[in-house]
C-alpha positions as CSV (number, residue, x, y, z in Angstrom):
1,M,0.3,-0.4,0.2
2,L,1.6,3.2,-1.1
3,W,-0.2,5.7,1.3
4,I,0.1,9.3,-0.8
5,G,-0.4,13.0,0.6
6,T,1.0,16.0,1.2
7,S,2.3,17.4,4.5
8,G,-0.4,20.0,5.4
9,W,-3.0,21.4,4.2
10,Q,-3.1,24.9,5.3
11,Y,-1.9,25.9,1.9
12,R,-3.4,30.0,0.9
13,D,-2.5,29.4,-3.4
14,W,-3.8,26.2,-3.4
15,R,-7.2,27.5,-4.1
16,P,-7.9,29.6,-6.9
17,E,-6.1,33.3,-7.0
18,K,-9.1,36.2,-8.9
19,G,-9.9,35.8,-12.4
20,A,-8.2,32.7,-12.2
21,G,-12.2,30.3,-12.2
22,D,-14.1,28.7,-9.8
23,T,-11.5,25.8,-8.6
24,G,-7.0,26.1,-7.4
25,F,-5.2,23.3,-7.4
26,L,-7.0,21.8,-4.4
27,Y,-9.8,23.9,-2.6
28,P,-12.3,26.0,-5.0
29,A,-13.3,29.7,-4.5
30,G,-15.6,30.4,-1.4
31,L,-15.2,27.7,0.8
32,P,-14.4,28.4,4.5
33,Q,-10.5,27.9,5.6
34,R,-12.5,25.8,8.6
35,L,-13.6,23.3,5.7
36,W,-10.5,23.0,3.8
37,L,-9.2,20.3,5.9
38,E,-12.5,18.2,5.5
39,H,-12.4,19.2,1.5
40,Y,-8.5,17.5,1.4
41,A,-9.4,14.5,3.3
42,E,-12.2,13.6,1.0
43,R,-9.9,13.6,-1.8
44,F,-5.9,12.4,0.2
45,D,-6.5,10.0,2.7
46,T,-3.4,11.0,5.0
47,V,-1.7,14.0,5.5
48,E,1.6,14.7,7.8
49,V,0.3,16.9,10.5
50,N,3.7,19.8,10.8
51,N,2.6,22.2,13.2
52,A,2.8,19.9,15.7
53,F,6.1,20.5,15.4
54,Y,6.2,24.4,16.2
55,R,4.0,24.4,18.9
56,L,2.1,20.5,20.2
57,P,-1.8,21.0,20.1
58,E,-3.7,20.2,22.7
59,R,-5.6,16.8,22.7
60,H,-8.9,18.5,21.9
61,T,-7.9,18.9,18.6
62,F,-6.1,15.8,17.8
63,E,-9.6,15.0,18.9
64,Q,-11.9,16.9,15.9
65,W,-9.5,15.9,13.2
66,R,-10.5,12.5,14.3
67,R,-13.8,13.5,14.0
68,R,-13.4,15.6,11.2
69,T,-11.5,12.7,9.0
70,P,-13.2,10.0,7.6
71,A,-12.9,6.6,8.6
72,G,-9.7,4.3,7.3
73,F,-8.0,8.5,6.7
74,R,-3.9,8.5,9.3
75,V,-2.1,11.7,10.0
76,A,1.5,11.7,10.3
77,V,2.6,13.9,13.6
78,K,6.5,15.8,13.6
79,M,7.3,15.6,16.7
80,S,8.0,18.4,18.9
81,R,10.8,21.0,18.5
82,Y,11.2,20.7,22.1
83,L,12.6,17.5,22.5
84,T,14.5,18.0,19.4
85,H,16.0,20.6,18.9
86,I,15.4,22.3,22.2
87,K,16.1,18.8,24.8
88,R,17.9,18.0,21.3
89,L,17.2,14.0,22.5
90,R,17.7,14.4,26.2
91,E,15.5,13.6,28.8
92,P,13.8,12.1,26.6
93,A,10.7,10.7,28.5
94,E,8.6,13.8,29.2
95,P,8.2,14.9,26.1
96,V,7.6,12.1,24.1
97,A,4.6,11.0,27.2
98,R,3.3,13.9,26.7
99,F,3.5,14.6,23.1
100,L,1.6,10.8,22.8
101,D,-1.0,11.9,25.4
102,R,-1.6,15.0,23.8
103,A,-1.9,12.8,19.4
104,S,-3.6,9.8,21.0
105,G,-7.0,11.6,20.2
106,L,-7.0,10.8,16.5
107,G,-7.3,6.7,17.9
108,D,-6.5,4.3,15.0
109,K,-6.3,7.8,13.2
110,L,-2.8,8.0,14.2
111,G,-0.1,7.1,11.2
112,P,3.4,7.4,11.7
113,V,5.1,10.3,13.9
114,L,8.3,11.8,12.6
115,L,11.5,12.4,14.3
116,Q,12.8,15.1,12.0
117,L,16.6,15.9,13.1
118,P,18.5,19.5,13.3
119,P,21.0,19.4,10.7
120,T,23.0,20.6,13.5
121,L,23.2,17.9,15.9
122,K,25.4,15.6,15.2
123,A,24.9,11.1,15.8
124,D,24.0,10.7,19.4
125,L,22.8,7.0,19.4
126,G,22.5,6.4,23.1
127,A,20.3,9.9,22.9
128,L,18.4,8.1,19.5
129,D,18.2,4.9,21.9
130,E,16.8,6.6,24.8
131,T,14.1,8.6,22.9
132,L,12.9,5.5,20.9
133,R,12.6,3.2,23.6
134,Q,9.9,5.5,25.3
135,F,7.4,4.8,22.0
136,P,4.8,1.6,22.9
137,A,5.3,-0.9,20.1
138,G,2.3,0.2,18.2
139,V,3.6,3.4,17.3
140,R,5.0,3.4,14.1
141,V,8.4,5.8,14.7
142,A,10.2,6.8,11.1
143,V,13.6,9.3,12.0
144,E,15.0,11.7,9.7
145,P,18.4,12.5,10.6
146,R,20.1,15.7,8.8
147,H,23.5,15.7,9.9
148,E,26.1,12.4,7.7
149,T,27.6,11.5,11.4
150,W,24.5,9.3,11.7
151,F,24.4,7.1,8.5
152,T,26.4,4.5,9.5
153,G,26.2,0.9,10.2
154,E,25.6,1.7,13.7
155,C,22.7,3.8,13.2
156,E,20.9,2.0,10.6
157,E,20.9,-0.9,12.8
158,L,19.6,1.5,16.2
159,L,17.5,1.5,14.0
160,R,16.4,-2.0,13.1
161,R,16.6,-3.1,15.9
162,H,13.4,-0.7,16.8
163,G,11.9,-1.0,14.2
164,A,11.7,2.7,13.2
165,A,12.1,3.4,10.0
166,L,14.9,5.9,8.3
167,C,12.9,9.0,6.8
168,W,14.1,9.1,3.3
169,A,13.7,12.4,1.7
170,D,14.5,14.2,-1.6
171,R,15.4,17.5,-2.8
172,R,16.0,18.1,-6.4
173,G,15.0,14.3,-7.2
174,R,17.5,13.3,-5.7
175,P,17.9,11.3,-2.8
176,V,19.6,13.3,0.9
177,T,20.1,10.0,3.0
178,P,20.6,6.6,2.2
179,L,18.1,4.2,1.4
180,W,18.5,1.4,4.3
181,R,15.1,-0.1,4.7
182,T,15.4,-0.7,8.9
183,A,11.5,-2.0,9.4
184,D,8.9,-3.6,7.1
185,W,7.1,-0.3,5.4
186,A,8.7,2.7,4.9
187,Y,8.5,7.1,5.2
188,L,9.7,9.0,2.4
189,R,9.6,13.3,2.6
190,L,10.0,14.9,-0.5
191,H,11.2,18.4,0.3
192,E,11.6,20.0,-3.6
193,G,12.4,19.2,-7.3
194,G,14.4,19.8,-10.2
195,A,11.7,20.2,-12.6
196,K,9.9,23.5,-14.9
197,P,8.0,25.3,-12.6
198,W,9.7,25.3,-9.7
199,P,9.4,23.9,-6.8
200,R,7.3,20.2,-9.4
201,Y,8.8,17.1,-9.3
202,G,9.6,15.7,-12.8
203,R,7.1,12.0,-14.1
204,R,10.9,10.7,-14.2
205,A,11.9,11.0,-10.8
206,L,8.7,10.1,-9.5
207,R,8.7,7.1,-11.5
208,T,12.5,6.1,-9.8
209,W,11.2,6.9,-6.7
210,V,7.9,4.7,-7.0
211,E,10.8,1.1,-7.8
212,R,12.8,1.8,-4.9
213,V,10.2,2.0,-2.7
214,G,9.5,-2.3,-2.3
215,V,8.7,-2.3,1.3
216,P,4.5,-3.4,1.4
217,E,3.7,0.0,2.9
218,T,5.6,3.4,2.6
219,F,3.7,6.8,3.1
220,V,5.0,9.6,0.7
221,F,4.3,13.2,1.7
222,F,5.0,16.2,-0.8
223,N,6.4,19.2,1.2
224,N,7.3,21.4,-2.2
225,D,3.5,23.5,-1.0
226,P,4.5,26.8,-3.4
227,G,2.0,27.0,-6.8
228,G,-0.4,23.5,-5.9
229,A,3.4,21.7,-6.6
230,A,2.9,19.2,-3.6
231,V,-0.9,17.7,-4.9
232,I,-0.1,18.5,-8.7
233,D,3.0,15.6,-7.8
234,A,1.0,13.7,-5.6
235,A,-1.2,13.3,-8.5
236,V,1.2,11.8,-11.1
237,L,3.2,9.6,-8.5
238,A,0.2,7.9,-7.5
239,K,-1.0,7.2,-12.0
240,E,2.6,6.2,-12.3
241,A,2.3,4.0,-9.0
242,A,-1.0,2.2,-10.5
243,R,1.0,1.2,-13.8
244,S,3.5,0.3,-11.2
245,G,0.9,-1.8,-9.8
246,R,0.6,-1.0,-6.5
247,T,-1.8,-0.2,-5.0
248,V,-2.7,3.4,-3.8
249,S,-3.9,5.7,-2.0
250,R,-6.5,8.1,-2.8
251,V,-5.6,11.6,-4.7
252,P,-7.4,14.2,-5.9
253,E,-7.7,13.8,-10.1
254,M,-5.8,16.5,-12.1
255,R,-7.4,17.6,-14.7
256,P,-4.5,19.4,-18.1
257,R,-3.5,23.3,-16.2
258,P,-2.5,26.0,-19.0
């Protein structure tokens, strides 16, 4: 199963500009912002929530997201920067417990938890090991390290031991992480494509990612939101994956645009 979504849903340029017709890249003209999540969830089966990284929502917000989305919807949540960027993985018990207490308001709609590490944080396998120990067995965790000192065999083995996925990341059509398979599922973030108009991905780059992804279940999130690129590329990736025989989650049908 290939779960395809975007990193967030509240982007103003996904609605039409004045004089550009009634429908934008995702949202129709006149649709109030308070209904954007419902509209998104009618067209996608998954989303990655980034704002929890900057300010962890209260539990009732996660509960509202659960009620406002259909059955089977999955919400991946980015871990609060308090743990990853301020504490830098030190003393993880309280931050992880607080995060899970709130995010569990999603119920069975809680998808993977993303731990994105600071680019200045060098490898500290002991701290990562202690952090991953705080998550119960039923919670999937993806780790996105961004300092090259993490990319060692010892780190790969640590992730595999915990069943945590190395978050594969892409910029301009090229992987910026190793392609380790450390779990029976995978997590991919597509930050910026190299095609035109910026920051679109080319069809060949997306087809290559379909070929690389061979695990039974993969979450793919497009983070190239400007100009509706994430929505368009999600639809293209879904078509490429379907052609290869992969089962794909729901994505919006994109019509050709001038």
